[in-house]
C-alpha positions, 0 to 999 in steps of 0.5 A: 812427392807427397809427404805422408802426414798422419795427424792422428795420434799414435795408439799402440795396440795393447797386447793380447798377453796383458789381457789374459793376465788381467783376466786370470787375476780377476778369476783368481780373485773371484775364486778366493772370494768364493773360497773365503765365503764358503769357509765362513759359512761352514765355520759359522755352522761348525761354531753353532753345532759346537755351541749346541753341544756345549749347552748339552754338556752343561746340562749333563754336567749340572744333572750329574752334579745334582746327582752327586750332591743327592748321593752325598747326603745321607738317606733319612730313615724314620725309626720304624724303618730302622727297626724293621731293617734291623729286625729282618737282618739280625737273628739270635746266635745264643741257640747256635752256641748252645747247640754246638755245646750240647754235643761237646764231651766233658774234655772237649775245649773250644778254641776259636769261634767265628760267625760269618753270615750263615756259617760258623767256623770254630776250632775244638780239641778232642782227646780221641778221633772217635769223639770227633766222629761222634761230634760230627754225626750229632751236628749233622743230625741237628735241625740248626745245621744244614752242612757240617764240614771238618776242614782240618785235623792236626795233632797238638802236643800239650807239653809246654816246656822244652825239656819235657819234649826231649824226654819221653813222658807217658803222662802227656797225651796228644790232643786233636785240634779240629777246624769245623765249618757249619752252615746254618739256616738263618730263617730257622734260627729267626723262627726260634727253632720251630719245627720245619 
């Protein structure tokens, strides 16, 4: 019998499983590299967009700061402009007071007088109610006033001491305190009361 002699070196075949593992690892490595490259480019694009937004916000901030400093500085007006503004917004008040006093009776007393824009609020004391009605009628007929309102009428006891209040005194008369609001025409007043 002839002995079998194999002089060739023994080679083992690599198993197919090892090839698949190596192939899968190579594919996974390529996918990871592709994912990282995609992330790098997308993040670079986001960073560039954020830098552009930052520059726009900085430009807005500087313009707002410039507006604030401009608003904080007082406006410079020359003397003629100041005089024109004051003359256009002011008017004499004494004709109004004279007109209110013209229709007052002898025993009518002014308690309060408040001037607000184109209205006057004032309080008068009358001895009788008919005097109030007459006064309102005369104010309504005045060319200075466009509206006359009686806001409130109250009765005031002129007795000052407590004892006088407890005992009946026929010498003390009650007075009527009337709160008025009248509206006047500023343009008519500025014109010096000229006929409309």
